[in-house]
N, C-alpha and C positions, 0 to 999 in steps of 0.2 A: 739419851743421849752416852754412848762412851767415850770413856777421856785417859790416860794415859795420865798421872800422872807422875809425878819428881820422881819419889820412890822409886816407883815401878820400872823409870827408865830411865837406866847407866849410860845416855846420852846426855838427857840431862845437865843445863847450867847451874852453877853457883844458885844465892839469892845474887850475886854483883851482875850476874846478867855478864861474866865478862869471859872470857880467852883470858889464862889464865899462859899461853904459847906465842900469844904476844906478846913482844919486846915491850913495850909501854908499862903492860900489865908485870912485869918479873922485880918490879920498882916496887907493887903496894903486896902488905901480909894480908892475904885472903883471909885466913882465916882472922883477923883484927881489927879487917872493914866490919864480914861477918854481925861481930861478936858486935860493932859501931853500931850497923845497923842497929842491933835489934835492942840497948842498949838505946837507943832516940827512940823507936817507936816504942818502948816499952814505958815509953813519955807522951807522950801524943794522944788523942782519943781517940778508945777504941773503935768509933768508925770509919776512922780513918787508918789508924793499924789497921781493923780487919780488913780493910775494903783493896788496903796495898798486898797484904800476905794474900786472899785470896787472887789476887791479881799477877804477882812478879812471883812468888813461891807456887803458888799455887798453882798456877798459869791456865783458869778461865779470863774469859770472853765478855765484855763491859759488860755485855745482850748477861751473861751467866751472872759474873758477879750483880746483875742488875735484881733480876728472879730474886734469889739468893739472898740479899737486904733489905728485899720486898721498897727497893727506890729509886728513881728511875734515872737513865742512861746516864743525865746529864749530870750527873747528881756522885754519882763513880768517877765520869768523869775528874768534874769537879775535887775530888779527893784525891783524890791520884797523881793532877796538878799542884795542887797545893800539900802534900806530901812531902812531893816527889822534889819538892821545890824549900819544903823545911831542910829538910835533908842532903839532898845539896849546901843547903848554907851550914849544917852543922855539920860536915862530916871533908868539908874543902883540905881538910890535912892529907886526905887521902886522894884528890887529884890526882898521878904523875903529873900533868903539867905544873904543880903547885915546885919549884924549888926545896922548898920541903916535907916532900913524902916522908909517913912514915914504914920502917920495912923492919919489925922487931923493937922499936926504941933506937935507930940508930940509921940515921938519915945516906 
């Protein structure tokens, strides 16, 4: 099956998957957010990190990831769920609804 990868698609969103033109998104420094995501992923198990990157950076479907990693779709979904949950907990400071949002070290 032919796929268009992020680096081939000029309209693809960044790893953060947000619309930088949305008013809420202007409060968050996206490059700092992406660095923080990658730093947190580096500390996770390879299976969770790889699954997350295949899904959200390479845009593979759940089925495609299960075929690539030779595991069930349920395992892929579970890894994604727990990885996203861990990231959300570790990266709370980047939540635009949080009053202490990080923006280049400024509030």
